[in-house]
C-alpha positions, 0 to 999 in steps of 0.5 A: 179431444179434452182440454183442461178446464182452465183453458176452455173457461177463457173462451167466452160468449159475449153474454158471459164476458159482459157478466165477468166485465162487471165483476172486474170493474169492481176491482178497477181492472183495465181491460185491453182488447185486440182482435184478428183471424189468428189463422196460423199463430205466428211470431208477429201475433205473439209480439202484438199479444204480449205487448197488448197484455202489458198495457192493462190488467185483462187481455180480451181477444176477439177472434173472427169467426170462420165466415168472417175470415172467409169474407175478409181473406177469401174462399180458402181461408181460414186454415184452422177453424174458429174453435181451434183458433180460439183454443189456441189463443186461450192456451196462451198465458197472456190471454185472459179471454178469447171470444169469437165474433161473426161480423166483418169487424169487431166494432159491435164487440168493442162497443159492448166491452168498452175496453180502456185500451184498443190495440192493433198492429202497426200496419194500421193507421188509427182512423182505419181501426174499427172502434177506435173513434168510439174507444177515444170518445169515452176516454180510452186509449188506442195503441199501435204495436210495431210489426215484425217484418216477414210475419204474416199468415199469408206469407207463411201459406205462400211459403208452404205453397212453394215447397 
């Protein structure tokens, strides 16, 4: 399948993202980072992403690799592969960058990016968020976005299995 260059160019490697971050820093752009599996994109994801996008100039979304999703969620996940999940996120106008990471947490990615704002859904507490301590130590912010009840990939999968 061919996708517009505009979408494909929003999917970065870490090396390319680090070069782009240097360009954004020249213009004092505020970087916002969030992450997740984004296995089946749903309203809850869109709420977190849209609120995160309002907190700065550039929204960077870390996407768990297939290997890390399986490690976190079990052998029947992910439903969609990492290439499609990152492409789906890059297709959203509110997302500036999608980047796949292979670790179980995005800690190393967060350390490399040094976002001004780290965002997660309200099902977390700040001390449970990978990278929160590091972001706060260098003067960044950690924000929690309230969840919309009833929206989760697991809930969607369970609903489909009951049909």
